[in-house]
N, C-alpha and C positions, 0 to 999 in steps of 0.2 A: 430451667425449672419453673414449675407453676407457682411462683412465689407472688405474694400480694402486690409487689411493686414491679411485676413482669411488664405491665402495660407502660410504665414510666420508662423502663430501659429500652423496650421496643420503640417508643416514640424518639428517644435519643439516638438509637441506631438508625432509624429512618431519616431524621434530620441529617445526620453524617453522610449517609449513603446518597441521598437525593441531592445534597450540595455537591458531592464529588461528582454526580452524573450531570450536574447543571440542570436539574428538573425542579427547582424550587417553586415553580408555579403551582404544583399540586400538593405542596407540602402540608398545608392546613387540612385539606380534605382527607389526604393519606393518613395523617395522624389521628384524625377522628375515626376513621374506618379501623385503623390498626388498634386503637384503644378498645373499641367495642369487640373486635374479633378476639384480642388477647384476654380481655376481661371475661368473655364468655368461655374461652378455652380454659382459663384458670379455674372458674367455677365448675366446668364440665369434668375436669380431670381430678378434682379433689383438692382441698386446701388444707392449710394448717388449721388445727382446732383454735377456738377462740382465745384461749390462754397463749398458745404459741403466736397467734397473729398479733396480740397486743404487745408481747414480748419483742417480736420481730420489728414491730413499728417503732418501739422505743429504742431498741438497740439490737440491730440485726445479728451481731456476733453473740448475743446472749442465747440464741436458739442453737442447740447442738446440731452439728453436722449430721449425726445420725437421724435426727428428727427431719431435717431438710432432705437428706437423701431418700426418704420414703415418698417424697412428692413426684408426680409424673412430670414428664417434659412437655413443653409447648415449643413449637418451632415457627419462625417467621422467615418468609422468603419473599424478596422483592425482585421483580423483573421488569425491564423497561425496553421498549422498542415500538417503533412505528406510532409514535405519539400516544402510547398507552402504558400506564403503569399497572402492572399486575401485583396485587398483594395476596399472599397465601399464608394461611395460619393452620398448622397441623395440631391436633391434640389427640390423646389416646382414647377418647370416648367414641363410641359407634353411634351414639344418639345424634340424629340430625337436628340442626338449629332450627327453631320455630319462630317465624316472624308473626308478631302479635299486633293486632290493631291496638293503638295506644288509647288509654283512657286518661282523663285528667286528674284522677285521684290516686292512681298507683305510683309507687316511687320508682318502679323499674318496668321492664318489659317493652320499652320502646326503641331499644338500640338498633335492632335490625331494620326497623322502620325508617330510622334516621339514616343508616347506612345506605339504604335504597335511594335516599334523596341526594346523597353526595357521590354516588358512583354511577357509571353507565349500566353496569349490571353486576350481579353477585350471585353466587350459588355455593354448592358444596358438593363433594364426591367422597365416597368411602376410599380410604387410603390402602394401598397395597400393604399387607402386613398387619392391618388393624388401625382403628381410629378413623379420623376424617379430616379432610381439608376443606376450609372454607375459604372462598376466594372472592376478590373484587376487582374489577377493571375501572380504572379511572382515566378519563382523557386528559392529555397533557397538551395544551396548545401553545 
């Protein structure tokens, strides 16, 4: 679900998977890319309102399941082969990601610029059935 802490759980999952695959060399870069992709996916698909987010941050069980079930899903897929880690994040928004040139005054908007610095290449494609997939390839040497 597109919960406020989805990026945290995506990072934990990535740590577990990459350790099992013995691909820990790319762990830091992968976590940075995943954090950005998941955070963008959560924003793109809709979030809890401010009251619900505050309640969820203090006590996740305080937010009713009926409210949480209204959230869209985001999905993470990791693939590894030929010294390359592929990170894919799906969300239900059809809007393409937009890389912005960072300025030093804004609090946001530089995430995809940073992603470009940490991966070999990245992009996106429309997902079959709706939404989009944002992907990145990271070399694992």
